[in-house]
N, C-alpha and C positions, 0 to 999 in steps of 0.2 A: 634568917631571911635575907636576901640582897636587897639593895634598894629599888633595882628594876622590878622585883617579884612585889616589894611592899607596894610600889605605885601602882602596878596592876591590880593588887587586891584592893586597894583603897577606892580606886575607880569602880571596881566591882560592887564594892559595898555602897559607895558614897552615890555613884551614876554618873557625878559630874562635880569636878573640882579645879579650882584655880591653882597657879603657881603657889601663890600664899596660903590657900586653902590646904593643899599637898603638905607645904612646909610645916604646918602645923602639927603632922603626924610624922614628920621626918626629921631626924637630928641631921640635916644637911643645910647648906645655904640654898638661897632662891636660885643664885647661878649653877649650882649643882643639879637641882631640881629641873631646870630648863633644859641642861645638856641631856639629862635623861629622857626628856619629853620629845627632845628633837629627833633621838635616836629611835624611840618607840614610834613616833609618827612615821619615820622613814621607813619603818618595817611594817607599816599598815596596821598596826595594833590599836592605836589610838587616833582620834580625829579631835579637832578643836572648831569652836565657835566664838566669835567675837561679839561681845555684848556691850553696847553703849551704856554709859552712866550719866545720871543727871549733871554732875560734876566730875571733872578730872578725866583721866584716860580711859579707854574701853577696857574691859577686863575680858583675859581670853579663858574660856572654860574647857576642859579637856574631858573626854570620854571614850569607853573602849568602842572600837569597833567590831563588827562581825568576827571577823578574824581575831580579835582580842578576846572575844567572848568564848572562842573555841578552845581557849588556853584553859578553861575551867572544866573539869569532867562534868558530865552529865549521866543521868541514869534513865534516860527516856526509853532505851532498849529493854532495860528490866521492867520498867512499868508496864511497856507495851506487851512484853512476855506474860506477866502476869494478868494483864487484862484479858489477853487470847485465852488465857488458861481458865479463867473465870466463865468466859463466853462458852469455852468448848466443856466445861463442866455442867452449865446450866441449860444449854442448848444443843450441845452435841457436836461432833466434828463437822457435820453438814453446814453449819453456821459459819465456821471458820474458813472452809472452801467457798462459800458464797462471798465472805469479804474480800477475797483475795482475787476472786473471778471479777466483782464489780471493780476492783482496783485495777485491774488489767485492762477492764473495758475503758475507764478513763483515761489511762496511758495511752491508750491505742488512738483515741480521739487525738491527743496531743500530737502523737508522732507521725500520724498520718498528715498532718499540716507540714511536715518537715520533708517526709520521705514520700517520693511520687511514684506512684504505680509504673508510669511509662518509663522512669529512669533505668540504666543498665544496673545489674546488681551488683557489680563492685562499687558503683555510686551510691547504692542504697544503704550498703554496708558502711560505707564511710559516714554518711551523714549519720546512721544510727549509731555510730562511735562518737560523733559530735554531741548528740543528743543525750547519751551515757554520762558523757564528760560533765556536761551541764548539770547533770543531777548527783555529781560527786562519785561515779563508778571508777573514776580512773581508767577509762578505756583506751584500747589502743589498736590501732589496725595493723596486724602483725605480717602478714603474707598474703600472696595471691599466685595462682597459677593457672593454666589452662582448666583445671578440675575442680580446684577448691580455693575457698576464700576463709581466713581466719582473723578472729580479732579475739581479744583476752580483755577481761576486767579484772582490776588488781585491788578494787575495794568494794566491799558491800555493804551499803548503809544499814541494810537490815539483816546483819550476819547473824545477830542473837535469834532473832526470829527464825531465819532460814535454817540455823541449826537445830532448832526444835521441831519446825513444821517443813513438810515437803512441799506442801501448796505454792508457797512464793517462787521456789524455783520453776515448778511446772508452768506456772503462769507466765514466769518470764519467757521462758521456751515458747511456748504457745504465742506469747506476745511478738516475739522475734519473727516466728513463722508468718504471721498475720502481716506484720508491716513490710517484709520483705518479700511477700508474695510467692513463698516456696515452702514445702514441707521438708526439703532437704537441708534441715538445720540440725546439728547435733552438738549437744554440750559435752566435752572430752575431758574437761576438769572442773572441780567445783569447791571453792571456798569454804562451803557449809561441810564439805567432807574433808576438810583439814589440808585442804591442797592450795598453792600459792596463788592461784586465780582462777577465775571461771572464763575457759576458753572455750570459743564456739568455731565450729568449722561448717561453712555452707558449701555446698556441692554446686558447681556450675550449671551442671545438666540437671533435666527435670526426670532422667531414667532413676528408678527405684532399683537398687541392688538386689538380688535374688538371694 
């Protein structure tokens, strides 16, 4: 294990340590510990706070940031899928559908505070992309012409769930139609179907193809 990884793991286990506290577990000098800490702090993986002491100099304690915490694997998606499976077995598929429909309603309330009905469609899509980015979807406004507007999402925070259940994707599509104020929204690629992104095409016209 590298010293860098050792420091990160120590902070994960101990939650907070000073330079001298870290040195107790590492076979390096305090100066070497500080060099690693400066680099990790520069990468926004750790943060520090200064604690005044009754006597002597203040002590600086280091801990992981949210970005640092993300370096350690979690199994939230596995747990979520297991819980949903238990709900389905005990209460049926309708209960699963209701859960995701309720989630869509909550999200819609959040989105309509940012996406305004009177705005041009292109501006609505751009703001939708911004909101999705804030939620970790790695969304990108891709192209626009007189007939269509396209945007893509390159990450799906609930991919493991969407891989097993169709309802999350159905609810997302319905959410986009509601907040954009048009039924002319189509998903043309889907991460849950093994593709690289979830790409959506929004028609600029209200005319429905025959």
